[in-house]
LUMLUMDREN-2810 file (N, C-alpha, C; in Angstrom, 1 decimal):
<atoms>
<atom><aa>X</aa><ch>A</ch><at>N</at><xx>-200.5</xx><yy>-21.4</yy><zz>142.9</zz></atom>
<atom><aa>X</aa><ch>A</ch><at>CA</at><xx>-200.6</xx><yy>-19.8</yy><zz>142.8</zz></atom>
<atom><aa>X</aa><ch>A</ch><at>C</at><xx>-199.7</xx><yy>-19.3</yy><zz>141.9</zz></atom>
<atom><aa>X</aa><ch>A</ch><at>N</at><xx>-198.4</xx><yy>-19.9</yy><zz>142.0</zz></atom>
<atom><aa>X</aa><ch>A</ch><at>CA</at><xx>-197.4</xx><yy>-19.1</yy><zz>141.1</zz></atom>
<atom><aa>X</aa><ch>A</ch><at>C</at><xx>-197.7</xx><yy>-19.2</yy><zz>139.7</zz></atom>
<atom><aa>X</aa><ch>A</ch><at>N</at><xx>-198.2</xx><yy>-20.4</yy><zz>139.4</zz></atom>
<atom><aa>X</aa><ch>A</ch><at>CA</at><xx>-198.5</xx><yy>-20.8</yy><zz>137.9</zz></atom>
<atom><aa>X</aa><ch>A</ch><at>C</at><xx>-199.6</xx><yy>-19.8</yy><zz>137.5</zz></atom>
<atom><aa>X</aa><ch>A</ch><at>N</at><xx>-200.6</xx><yy>-19.6</yy><zz>138.5</zz></atom>
<atom><aa>X</aa><ch>A</ch><at>CA</at><xx>-201.7</xx><yy>-18.8</yy><zz>137.9</zz></atom>
<atom><aa>X</aa><ch>A</ch><at>C</at><xx>-201.2</xx><yy>-17.2</yy><zz>137.6</zz></atom>
<atom><aa>X</aa><ch>A</ch><at>N</at><xx>-200.3</xx><yy>-16.7</yy><zz>138.4</zz></atom>
<atom><aa>X</aa><ch>A</ch><at>CA</at><xx>-199.6</xx><yy>-15.4</yy><zz>138.3</zz></atom>
<atom><aa>X</aa><ch>A</ch><at>C</at><xx>-198.9</xx><yy>-15.4</yy><zz>136.9</zz></atom>
<atom><aa>X</aa><ch>A</ch><at>N</at><xx>-198.1</xx><yy>-16.4</yy><zz>136.6</zz></atom>
<atom><aa>X</aa><ch>A</ch><at>CA</at><xx>-197.3</xx><yy>-16.5</yy><zz>135.5</zz></atom>
<atom><aa>X</aa><ch>A</ch><at>C</at><xx>-198.3</xx><yy>-16.5</yy><zz>134.3</zz></atom>
<atom><aa>X</aa><ch>A</ch><at>N</at><xx>-199.3</xx><yy>-17.3</yy><zz>134.3</zz></atom>
<atom><aa>X</aa><ch>A</ch><at>CA</at><xx>-200.2</xx><yy>-17.4</yy><zz>133.2</zz></atom>
<atom><aa>X</aa><ch>A</ch><at>C</at><xx>-200.9</xx><yy>-16.2</yy><zz>133.0</zz></atom>
<atom><aa>X</aa><ch>A</ch><at>N</at><xx>-201.3</xx><yy>-15.5</yy><zz>134.0</zz></atom>
<atom><aa>X</aa><ch>A</ch><at>CA</at><xx>-201.9</xx><yy>-14.2</yy><zz>133.8</zz></atom>
<atom><aa>X</aa><ch>A</ch><at>C</at><xx>-201.1</xx><yy>-13.2</yy><zz>133.2</zz></atom>
<atom><aa>X</aa><ch>A</ch><at>N</at><xx>-199.8</xx><yy>-13.1</yy><zz>133.6</zz></atom>
<atom><aa>X</aa><ch>A</ch><at>CA</at><xx>-198.7</xx><yy>-12.1</yy><zz>132.9</zz></atom>
<atom><aa>X</aa><ch>A</ch><at>C</at><xx>-198.6</xx><yy>-12.4</yy><zz>131.4</zz></atom>
<atom><aa>X</aa><ch>A</ch><at>N</at><xx>-198.6</xx><yy>-13.7</yy><zz>131.1</zz></atom>
<atom><aa>X</aa><ch>A</ch><at>CA</at><xx>-198.4</xx><yy>-14.2</yy><zz>129.7</zz></atom>
<atom><aa>X</aa><ch>A</ch><at>C</at><xx>-199.6</xx><yy>-13.9</yy><zz>129.0</zz></atom>
<atom><aa>X</aa><ch>A</ch><at>N</at><xx>-200.8</xx><yy>-14.0</yy><zz>129.6</zz></atom>
<atom><aa>X</aa><ch>A</ch><at>CA</at><xx>-201.9</xx><yy>-13.8</yy><zz>128.9</zz></atom>
<atom><aa>X</aa><ch>A</ch><at>C</at><xx>-202.2</xx><yy>-12.4</yy><zz>128.6</zz></atom>
<atom><aa>X</aa><ch>A</ch><at>N</at><xx>-201.7</xx><yy>-11.4</yy><zz>129.5</zz></atom>
<atom><aa>X</aa><ch>A</ch><at>CA</at><xx>-201.8</xx><yy>-10.0</yy><zz>129.1</zz></atom>
<atom><aa>X</aa><ch>A</ch><at>C</at><xx>-200.8</xx><yy>-9.7</yy><zz>128.1</zz></atom>
<atom><aa>X</aa><ch>A</ch><at>N</at><xx>-199.7</xx><yy>-10.4</yy><zz>127.9</zz></atom>
<atom><aa>X</aa><ch>A</ch><at>CA</at><xx>-198.7</xx><yy>-10.0</yy><zz>126.7</zz></atom>
<atom><aa>X</aa><ch>A</ch><at>C</at><xx>-199.4</xx><yy>-10.4</yy><zz>125.4</zz></atom>
<atom><aa>X</aa><ch>A</ch><at>N</at><xx>-200.1</xx><yy>-11.4</yy><zz>125.4</zz></atom>
<atom><aa>X</aa><ch>A</ch><at>CA</at><xx>-200.8</xx><yy>-11.9</yy><zz>124.0</zz></atom>
<atom><aa>X</aa><ch>A</ch><at>C</at><xx>-202.0</xx><yy>-11.0</yy><zz>123.8</zz></atom>
<atom><aa>X</aa><ch>A</ch><at>N</at><xx>-202.4</xx><yy>-10.2</yy><zz>124.7</zz></atom>
<atom><aa>X</aa><ch>A</ch><at>CA</at><xx>-203.6</xx><yy>-9.5</yy><zz>124.4</zz></atom>
<atom><aa>X</aa><ch>A</ch><at>C</at><xx>-203.2</xx><yy>-8.3</yy><zz>123.7</zz></atom>
<atom><aa>X</aa><ch>A</ch><at>N</at><xx>-202.1</xx><yy>-7.7</yy><zz>124.0</zz></atom>
<atom><aa>X</aa><ch>A</ch><at>CA</at><xx>-201.6</xx><yy>-6.5</yy><zz>123.6</zz></atom>
<atom><aa>X</aa><ch>A</ch><at>C</at><xx>-201.7</xx><yy>-6.4</yy><zz>122.0</zz></atom>
<atom><aa>X</aa><ch>A</ch><at>N</at><xx>-202.3</xx><yy>-5.4</yy><zz>121.3</zz></atom>
<atom><aa>X</aa><ch>A</ch><at>CA</at><xx>-202.3</xx><yy>-5.2</yy><zz>120.1</zz></atom>
<atom><aa>X</aa><ch>A</ch><at>C</at><xx>-200.8</xx><yy>-4.8</yy><zz>119.5</zz></atom>
<atom><aa>X</aa><ch>A</ch><at>N</at><xx>-200.4</xx><yy>-5.4</yy><zz>118.3</zz></atom>
<atom><aa>X</aa><ch>A</ch><at>CA</at><xx>-199.0</xx><yy>-5.1</yy><zz>117.8</zz></atom>
<atom><aa>X</aa><ch>A</ch><at>C</at><xx>-199.1</xx><yy>-4.7</yy><zz>116.4</zz></atom>
<atom><aa>X</aa><ch>A</ch><at>N</at><xx>-198.1</xx><yy>-3.8</yy><zz>116.0</zz></atom>
<atom><aa>X</aa><ch>A</ch><at>CA</at><xx>-198.0</xx><yy>-3.5</yy><zz>114.5</zz></atom>
<atom><aa>X</aa><ch>A</ch><at>C</at><xx>-196.9</xx><yy>-4.3</yy><zz>113.9</zz></atom>
<atom><aa>X</aa><ch>A</ch><at>N</at><xx>-197.0</xx><yy>-5.1</yy><zz>113.0</zz></atom>
<atom><aa>X</aa><ch>A</ch><at>CA</at><xx>-196.0</xx><yy>-6.0</yy><zz>112.5</zz></atom>
<atom><aa>X</aa><ch>A</ch><at>C</at><xx>-195.7</xx><yy>-5.7</yy><zz>111.0</zz></atom>
<atom><aa>X</aa><ch>A</ch><at>N</at><xx>-196.0</xx><yy>-4.5</yy><zz>110.5</zz></atom>
<atom><aa>X</aa><ch>A</ch><at>CA</at><xx>-195.6</xx><yy>-4.3</yy><zz>109.3</zz></atom>
<atom><aa>X</aa><ch>A</ch><at>C</at><xx>-194.1</xx><yy>-3.9</yy><zz>109.1</zz></atom>
<atom><aa>X</aa><ch>A</ch><at>N</at><xx>-193.5</xx><yy>-4.3</yy><zz>108.0</zz></atom>
<atom><aa>X</aa><ch>A</ch><at>CA</at><xx>-192.1</xx><yy>-3.8</yy><zz>107.7</zz></atom>
<atom><aa>X</aa><ch>A</ch><at>C</at><xx>-192.1</xx><yy>-2.4</yy><zz>107.0</zz></atom>
<atom><aa>X</aa><ch>A</ch><at>N</at><xx>-191.0</xx><yy>-1.8</yy><zz>107.2</zz></atom>
<atom><aa>X</aa><ch>A</ch><at>CA</at><xx>-191.0</xx><yy>-0.4</yy><zz>106.7</zz></atom>
<atom><aa>X</aa><ch>A</ch><at>C</at><xx>-191.4</xx><yy>-0.4</yy><zz>105.2</zz></atom>
<atom><aa>X</aa><ch>A</ch><at>N</at><xx>-191.2</xx><yy>-1.1</yy><zz>104.3</zz></atom>
<atom><aa>X</aa><ch>A</ch><at>CA</at><xx>-191.7</xx><yy>-1.1</yy><zz>103.0</zz></atom>
<atom><aa>X</aa><ch>A</ch><at>C</at><xx>-193.1</xx><yy>-1.2</yy><zz>102.9</zz></atom>
<atom><aa>X</aa><ch>A</ch><at>N</at><xx>-193.6</xx><yy>-2.2</yy><zz>103.5</zz></atom>
<atom><aa>X</aa><ch>A</ch><at>CA</at><xx>-195.1</xx><yy>-2.3</yy><zz>103.5</zz></atom>
<atom><aa>X</aa><ch>A</ch><at>C</at><xx>-195.9</xx><yy>-1.1</yy><zz>104.1</zz></atom>
<atom><aa>X</aa><ch>A</ch><at>N</at><xx>-195.3</xx><yy>-0.5</yy><zz>105.0</zz></atom>
<atom><aa>X</aa><ch>A</ch><at>CA</at><xx>-195.9</xx><yy>0.6</yy><zz>105.8</zz></atom>
<atom><aa>X</aa><ch>A</ch><at>C</at><xx>-195.8</xx><yy>1.8</yy><zz>104.9</zz></atom>
<atom><aa>X</aa><ch>A</ch><at>N</at><xx>-194.7</xx><yy>1.9</yy><zz>104.2</zz></atom>
<atom><aa>X</aa><ch>A</ch><at>CA</at><xx>-194.5</xx><yy>3.1</yy><zz>103.1</zz></atom>
<atom><aa>X</aa><ch>A</ch><at>C</at><xx>-195.6</xx><yy>3.0</yy><zz>102.3</zz></atom>
<atom><aa>X</aa><ch>A</ch><at>N</at><xx>-195.8</xx><yy>1.8</yy><zz>101.5</zz></atom>
<atom><aa>X</aa><ch>A</ch><at>CA</at><xx>-196.7</xx><yy>1.7</yy><zz>100.4</zz></atom>
<atom><aa>X</aa><ch>A</ch><at>C</at><xx>-198.1</xx><yy>1.8</yy><zz>100.9</zz></atom>
<atom><aa>X</aa><ch>A</ch><at>N</at><xx>-198.5</xx><yy>1.2</yy><zz>102.0</zz></atom>
<atom><aa>X</aa><ch>A</ch><at>CA</at><xx>-199.8</xx><yy>1.2</yy><zz>102.4</zz></atom>
<atom><aa>X</aa><ch>A</ch><at>C</at><xx>-200.4</xx><yy>2.4</yy><zz>103.1</zz></atom>
<atom><aa>X</aa><ch>A</ch><at>N</at><xx>-199.3</xx><yy>3.3</yy><zz>103.7</zz></atom>
<atom><aa>X</aa><ch>A</ch><at>CA</at><xx>-199.8</xx><yy>4.6</yy><zz>104.2</zz></atom>
<atom><aa>X</aa><ch>A</ch><at>C</at><xx>-200.3</xx><yy>5.6</yy><zz>103.2</zz></atom>
<atom><aa>X</aa><ch>A</ch><at>N</at><xx>-200.0</xx><yy>5.2</yy><zz>102.0</zz></atom>
<atom><aa>X</aa><ch>A</ch><at>CA</at><xx>-200.4</xx><yy>6.2</yy><zz>100.8</zz></atom>
<atom><aa>X</aa><ch>A</ch><at>C</at><xx>-201.8</xx><yy>6.0</yy><zz>100.7</zz></atom>
<atom><aa>X</aa><ch>A</ch><at>N</at><xx>-202.4</xx><yy>4.9</yy><zz>100.9</zz></atom>
<atom><aa>X</aa><ch>A</ch><at>CA</at><xx>-203.8</xx><yy>4.6</yy><zz>100.8</zz></atom>
<atom><aa>X</aa><ch>A</ch><at>C</at><xx>-204.7</xx><yy>5.4</yy><zz>101.5</zz></atom>
<atom><aa>X</aa><ch>A</ch><at>N</at><xx>-205.9</xx><yy>5.7</yy><zz>101.2</zz></atom>
<atom><aa>X</aa><ch>A</ch><at>CA</at><xx>-206.8</xx><yy>6.7</yy><zz>102.0</zz></atom>
<atom><aa>X</aa><ch>A</ch><at>C</at><xx>-207.6</xx><yy>5.9</yy><zz>103.0</zz></atom>
<atom><aa>X</aa><ch>A</ch><at>N</at><xx>-208.0</xx><yy>4.8</yy><zz>102.8</zz></atom>
<atom><aa>X</aa><ch>A</ch><at>CA</at><xx>-209.0</xx><yy>4.1</yy><zz>103.6</zz></atom>
<atom><aa>X</aa><ch>A</ch><at>C</at><xx>-208.3</xx><yy>3.3</yy><zz>104.7</zz></atom>
<atom><aa>X</aa><ch>A</ch><at>N</at><xx>-207.0</xx><yy>2.9</yy><zz>104.5</zz></atom>
<atom><aa>X</aa><ch>A</ch><at>CA</at><xx>-206.2</xx><yy>2.1</yy><zz>105.5</zz></atom>
<atom><aa>X</aa><ch>A</ch><at>C</at><xx>-206.8</xx><yy>0.7</yy><zz>105.6</zz></atom>
<atom><aa>X</aa><ch>A</ch><at>N</at><xx>-207.8</xx><yy>0.3</yy><zz>104.7</zz></atom>
<atom><aa>X</aa><ch>A</ch><at>CA</at><xx>-208.3</xx><yy>-1.1</yy><zz>104.9</zz></atom>
<atom><aa>X</aa><ch>A</ch><at>C</at><xx>-207.5</xx><yy>-2.3</yy><zz>104.5</zz></atom>
<atom><aa>X</aa><ch>A</ch><at>N</at><xx>-206.7</xx><yy>-1.9</yy><zz>103.6</zz></atom>
<atom><aa>X</aa><ch>A</ch><at>CA</at><xx>-205.5</xx><yy>-3.1</yy><zz>103.0</zz></atom>
<atom><aa>X</aa><ch>A</ch><at>C</at><xx>-204.5</xx><yy>-3.0</yy><zz>104.0</zz></atom>
<atom><aa>X</aa><ch>A</ch><at>N</at><xx>-204.1</xx><yy>-1.8</yy><zz>104.6</zz></atom>
<atom><aa>X</aa><ch>A</ch><at>CA</at><xx>-203.0</xx><yy>-1.9</yy><zz>105.7</zz></atom>
<atom><aa>X</aa><ch>A</ch><at>C</at><xx>-203.4</xx><yy>-2.7</yy><zz>106.9</zz></atom>
<atom><aa>X</aa><ch>A</ch><at>N</at><xx>-204.7</xx><yy>-2.6</yy><zz>107.3</zz></atom>
<atom><aa>X</aa><ch>A</ch><at>CA</at><xx>-205.1</xx><yy>-3.4</yy><zz>108.3</zz></atom>
<atom><aa>X</aa><ch>A</ch><at>C</at><xx>-205.2</xx><yy>-4.8</yy><zz>108.2</zz></atom>
<atom><aa>X</aa><ch>A</ch><at>N</at><xx>-205.6</xx><yy>-5.3</yy><zz>106.9</zz></atom>
<atom><aa>X</aa><ch>A</ch><at>CA</at><xx>-205.6</xx><yy>-6.6</yy><zz>106.4</zz></atom>
<atom><aa>X</aa><ch>A</ch><at>C</at><xx>-204.2</xx><yy>-7.2</yy><zz>106.3</zz></atom>
<atom><aa>X</aa><ch>A</ch><at>N</at><xx>-203.2</xx><yy>-6.5</yy><zz>105.8</zz></atom>
<atom><aa>X</aa><ch>A</ch><at>CA</at><xx>-201.8</xx><yy>-6.9</yy><zz>105.7</zz></atom>
<atom><aa>X</aa><ch>A</ch><at>C</at><xx>-201.2</xx><yy>-7.0</yy><zz>107.1</zz></atom>
<atom><aa>X</aa><ch>A</ch><at>N</at><xx>-201.5</xx><yy>-6.1</yy><zz>107.9</zz></atom>
<atom><aa>X</aa><ch>A</ch><at>CA</at><xx>-200.9</xx><yy>-6.2</yy><zz>109.5</zz></atom>
<atom><aa>X</aa><ch>A</ch><at>C</at><xx>-201.6</xx><yy>-7.4</yy><zz>110.0</zz></atom>
<atom><aa>X</aa><ch>A</ch><at>N</at><xx>-202.8</xx><yy>-7.6</yy><zz>110.0</zz></atom>
<atom><aa>X</aa><ch>A</ch><at>CA</at><xx>-203.4</xx><yy>-8.9</yy><zz>110.5</zz></atom>
<atom><aa>X</aa><ch>A</ch><at>C</at><xx>-202.9</xx><yy>-10.1</yy><zz>110.1</zz></atom>
<atom><aa>X</aa><ch>A</ch><at>N</at><xx>-202.5</xx><yy>-10.3</yy><zz>108.7</zz></atom>
<atom><aa>X</aa><ch>A</ch><at>CA</at><xx>-201.9</xx><yy>-11.4</yy><zz>108.1</zz></atom>
<atom><aa>X</aa><ch>A</ch><at>C</at><xx>-200.6</xx><yy>-11.7</yy><zz>108.6</zz></atom>
<atom><aa>X</aa><ch>A</ch><at>N</at><xx>-199.8</xx><yy>-10.5</yy><zz>108.7</zz></atom>
<atom><aa>X</aa><ch>A</ch><at>CA</at><xx>-198.5</xx><yy>-10.7</yy><zz>109.3</zz></atom>
<atom><aa>X</aa><ch>A</ch><at>C</at><xx>-198.4</xx><yy>-11.4</yy><zz>110.6</zz></atom>
<atom><aa>X</aa><ch>A</ch><at>N</at><xx>-199.3</xx><yy>-10.7</yy><zz>111.5</zz></atom>
<atom><aa>X</aa><ch>A</ch><at>CA</at><xx>-199.3</xx><yy>-11.2</yy><zz>112.9</zz></atom>
<atom><aa>X</aa><ch>A</ch><at>C</at><xx>-199.8</xx><yy>-12.6</yy><zz>112.8</zz></atom>
<atom><aa>X</aa><ch>A</ch><at>N</at><xx>-200.8</xx><yy>-13.0</yy><zz>112.0</zz></atom>
<atom><aa>X</aa><ch>A</ch><at>CA</at><xx>-201.1</xx><yy>-14.4</yy><zz>111.9</zz></atom>
<atom><aa>X</aa><ch>A</ch><at>C</at><xx>-200.2</xx><yy>-15.4</yy><zz>111.5</zz></atom>
<atom><aa>X</aa><ch>A</ch><at>N</at><xx>-199.2</xx><yy>-14.9</yy><zz>110.5</zz></atom>
<atom><aa>X</aa><ch>A</ch><at>CA</at><xx>-198.2</xx><yy>-15.7</yy><zz>110.1</zz></atom>
<atom><aa>X</aa><ch>A</ch><at>C</at><xx>-197.1</xx><yy>-15.8</yy><zz>111.2</zz></atom>
<atom><aa>X</aa><ch>A</ch><at>N</at><xx>-197.1</xx><yy>-14.7</yy><zz>112.1</zz></atom>
<atom><aa>X</aa><ch>A</ch><at>CA</at><xx>-195.9</xx><yy>-14.8</yy><zz>113.1</zz></atom>
<atom><aa>X</aa><ch>A</ch><at>C</at><xx>-196.5</xx><yy>-15.7</yy><zz>114.4</zz></atom>
<atom><aa>X</aa><ch>A</ch><at>N</at><xx>-197.9</xx><yy>-15.9</yy><zz>114.4</zz></atom>
<atom><aa>X</aa><ch>A</ch><at>CA</at><xx>-198.2</xx><yy>-16.7</yy><zz>115.7</zz></atom>
<atom><aa>X</aa><ch>A</ch><at>C</at><xx>-198.3</xx><yy>-18.0</yy><zz>115.4</zz></atom>
<atom><aa>X</aa><ch>A</ch><at>N</at><xx>-198.4</xx><yy>-18.6</yy><zz>114.3</zz></atom>
<atom><aa>X</aa><ch>A</ch><at>CA</at><xx>-198.7</xx><yy>-20.2</yy><zz>114.0</zz></atom>
<atom><aa>X</aa><ch>A</ch><at>C</at><xx>-197.4</xx><yy>-20.8</yy><zz>114.4</zz></atom>
<atom><aa>X</aa><ch>A</ch><at>N</at><xx>-196.1</xx><yy>-20.3</yy><zz>114.2</zz></atom>
<atom><aa>X</aa><ch>A</ch><at>CA</at><xx>-194.9</xx><yy>-21.2</yy><zz>114.6</zz></atom>
<atom><aa>X</aa><ch>A</ch><at>C</at><xx>-194.8</xx><yy>-21.2</yy><zz>116.1</zz></atom>
<atom><aa>X</aa><ch>A</ch><at>N</at><xx>-195.3</xx><yy>-20.1</yy><zz>116.8</zz></atom>
<atom><aa>X</aa><ch>A</ch><at>CA</at><xx>-195.2</xx><yy>-20.2</yy><zz>118.3</zz></atom>
<atom><aa>X</aa><ch>A</ch><at>C</at><xx>-196.2</xx><yy>-21.1</yy><zz>119.0</zz></atom>
<atom><aa>X</aa><ch>A</ch><at>N</at><xx>-197.5</xx><yy>-21.2</yy><zz>118.1</zz></atom>
<atom><aa>X</aa><ch>A</ch><at>CA</at><xx>-198.5</xx><yy>-22.2</yy><zz>118.6</zz></atom>
<atom><aa>X</aa><ch>A</ch><at>C</at><xx>-198.0</xx><yy>-23.6</yy><zz>118.4</zz></atom>
<atom><aa>X</aa><ch>A</ch><at>N</at><xx>-197.3</xx><yy>-23.9</yy><zz>117.3</zz></atom>
<atom><aa>X</aa><ch>A</ch><at>CA</at><xx>-196.9</xx><yy>-25.0</yy><zz>117.0</zz></atom>
<atom><aa>X</aa><ch>A</ch><at>C</at><xx>-195.9</xx><yy>-25.7</yy><zz>117.9</zz></atom>
<atom><aa>X</aa><ch>A</ch><at>N</at><xx>-194.9</xx><yy>-24.8</yy><zz>118.3</zz></atom>
<atom><aa>X</aa><ch>A</ch><at>CA</at><xx>-193.7</xx><yy>-25.1</yy><zz>119.1</zz></atom>
<atom><aa>X</aa><ch>A</ch><at>C</at><xx>-194.3</xx><yy>-25.2</yy><zz>120.5</zz></atom>
<atom><aa>X</aa><ch>A</ch><at>N</at><xx>-195.2</xx><yy>-24.5</yy><zz>120.9</zz></atom>
<atom><aa>X</aa><ch>A</ch><at>CA</at><xx>-196.0</xx><yy>-24.6</yy><zz>122.2</zz></atom>
<atom><aa>X</aa><ch>A</ch><at>C</at><xx>-196.7</xx><yy>-25.8</yy><zz>122.4</zz></atom>
<atom><aa>X</aa><ch>A</ch><at>N</at><xx>-197.5</xx><yy>-26.2</yy><zz>121.4</zz></atom>
<atom><aa>X</aa><ch>A</ch><at>CA</at><xx>-198.1</xx><yy>-27.4</yy><zz>121.5</zz></atom>
<atom><aa>X</aa><ch>A</ch><at>C</at><xx>-197.3</xx><yy>-28.6</yy><zz>121.5</zz></atom>
<atom><aa>X</aa><ch>A</ch><at>N</at><xx>-196.2</xx><yy>-28.7</yy><zz>120.7</zz></atom>
<atom><aa>X</aa><ch>A</ch><at>CA</at><xx>-195.1</xx><yy>-29.8</yy><zz>120.8</zz></atom>
<atom><aa>X</aa><ch>A</ch><at>C</at><xx>-194.5</xx><yy>-29.7</yy><zz>122.2</zz></atom>
<atom><aa>X</aa><ch>A</ch><at>N</at><xx>-194.1</xx><yy>-28.7</yy><zz>122.7</zz></atom>
<atom><aa>X</aa><ch>A</ch><at>CA</at><xx>-193.7</xx><yy>-28.6</yy><zz>124.1</zz></atom>
<atom><aa>X</aa><ch>A</ch><at>C</at><xx>-194.7</xx><yy>-29.2</yy><zz>125.0</zz></atom>
<atom><aa>X</aa><ch>A</ch><at>N</at><xx>-195.9</xx><yy>-28.9</yy><zz>125.1</zz></atom>
<atom><aa>X</aa><ch>A</ch><at>CA</at><xx>-196.9</xx><yy>-29.4</yy><zz>126.0</zz></atom>
<atom><aa>X</aa><ch>A</ch><at>C</at><xx>-197.1</xx><yy>-30.9</yy><zz>125.8</zz></atom>
<atom><aa>X</aa><ch>A</ch><at>N</at><xx>-197.2</xx><yy>-31.4</yy><zz>124.5</zz></atom>
<atom><aa>X</aa><ch>A</ch><at>CA</at><xx>-197.1</xx><yy>-32.8</yy><zz>124.2</zz></atom>
<atom><aa>X</aa><ch>A</ch><at>C</at><xx>-196.0</xx><yy>-33.4</yy><zz>124.9</zz></atom>
<atom><aa>X</aa><ch>A</ch><at>N</at><xx>-194.6</xx><yy>-33.0</yy><zz>124.8</zz></atom>
<atom><aa>X</aa><ch>A</ch><at>CA</at><xx>-193.4</xx><yy>-33.6</yy><zz>125.4</zz></atom>
<atom><aa>X</aa><ch>A</ch><at>C</at><xx>-193.7</xx><yy>-33.4</yy><zz>126.9</zz></atom>
<atom><aa>X</aa><ch>A</ch><at>N</at><xx>-194.0</xx><yy>-32.4</yy><zz>127.5</zz></atom>
<atom><aa>X</aa><ch>A</ch><at>CA</at><xx>-194.3</xx><yy>-32.4</yy><zz>129.0</zz></atom>
<atom><aa>X</aa><ch>A</ch><at>C</at><xx>-195.2</xx><yy>-33.5</yy><zz>129.5</zz></atom>
<atom><aa>X</aa><ch>A</ch><at>N</at><xx>-196.4</xx><yy>-33.7</yy><zz>128.7</zz></atom>
<atom><aa>X</aa><ch>A</ch><at>CA</at><xx>-197.3</xx><yy>-34.7</yy><zz>129.1</zz></atom>
<atom><aa>X</aa><ch>A</ch><at>C</at><xx>-196.7</xx><yy>-36.0</yy><zz>128.9</zz></atom>
<atom><aa>X</aa><ch>A</ch><at>N</at><xx>-196.0</xx><yy>-36.4</yy><zz>128.1</zz></atom>
<atom><aa>X</aa><ch>A</ch><at>CA</at><xx>-195.2</xx><yy>-37.7</yy><zz>127.8</zz></atom>
<atom><aa>X</aa><ch>A</ch><at>C</at><xx>-194.3</xx><yy>-37.8</yy><zz>129.1</zz></atom>
<atom><aa>X</aa><ch>A</ch><at>N</at><xx>-193.4</xx><yy>-36.9</yy><zz>129.3</zz></atom>
<atom><aa>X</aa><ch>A</ch><at>CA</at><xx>-192.4</xx><yy>-36.8</yy><zz>130.4</zz></atom>
<atom><aa>X</aa><ch>A</ch><at>C</at><xx>-193.2</xx><yy>-37.0</yy><zz>131.7</zz></atom>
<atom><aa>X</aa><ch>A</ch><at>N</at><xx>-194.3</xx><yy>-36.3</yy><zz>131.9</zz></atom>
<atom><aa>X</aa><ch>A</ch><at>CA</at><xx>-195.1</xx><yy>-36.5</yy><zz>133.1</zz></atom>
<atom><aa>X</aa><ch>A</ch><at>C</at><xx>-195.6</xx><yy>-37.8</yy><zz>133.4</zz></atom>
<atom><aa>X</aa><ch>A</ch><at>N</at><xx>-196.0</xx><yy>-38.5</yy><zz>132.3</zz></atom>
<atom><aa>X</aa><ch>A</ch><at>CA</at><xx>-196.6</xx><yy>-39.8</yy><zz>132.4</zz></atom>
<atom><aa>X</aa><ch>A</ch><at>C</at><xx>-195.6</xx><yy>-40.9</yy><zz>132.6</zz></atom>
<atom><aa>X</aa><ch>A</ch><at>N</at><xx>-194.3</xx><yy>-40.7</yy><zz>132.0</zz></atom>
<atom><aa>X</aa><ch>A</ch><at>CA</at><xx>-193.2</xx><yy>-41.6</yy><zz>132.3</zz></atom>
<atom><aa>X</aa><ch>A</ch><at>C</at><xx>-192.7</xx><yy>-41.5</yy><zz>133.8</zz></atom>
<atom><aa>X</aa><ch>A</ch><at>N</at><xx>-192.9</xx><yy>-40.5</yy><zz>134.3</zz></atom>
<atom><aa>X</aa><ch>A</ch><at>CA</at><xx>-192.4</xx><yy>-40.2</yy><zz>135.8</zz></atom>
<atom><aa>X</aa><ch>A</ch><at>C</at><xx>-193.2</xx><yy>-40.9</yy><zz>136.6</zz></atom>
<atom><aa>X</aa><ch>A</ch><at>N</at><xx>-194.5</xx><yy>-41.1</yy><zz>136.5</zz></atom>
<atom><aa>X</aa><ch>A</ch><at>CA</at><xx>-195.4</xx><yy>-41.8</yy><zz>137.4</zz></atom>
<atom><aa>X</aa><ch>A</ch><at>C</at><xx>-195.1</xx><yy>-43.2</yy><zz>137.7</zz></atom>
</atoms>
């Protein structure tokens, strides 16, 4: 039950929308009228930020499975 609650809390954190633009990018892109480029740049920054976390999480899960298998 405790792991389900922890999983629920972490999944809620990943659901939140974030703004990942730096100050320079925001200043340049806010001058645009349609804001489509700003949304695209923001999505790209969030995507580039998420990949290392997924890789490290996958590696940690792989190590966990190997450790669990050795313990049996």
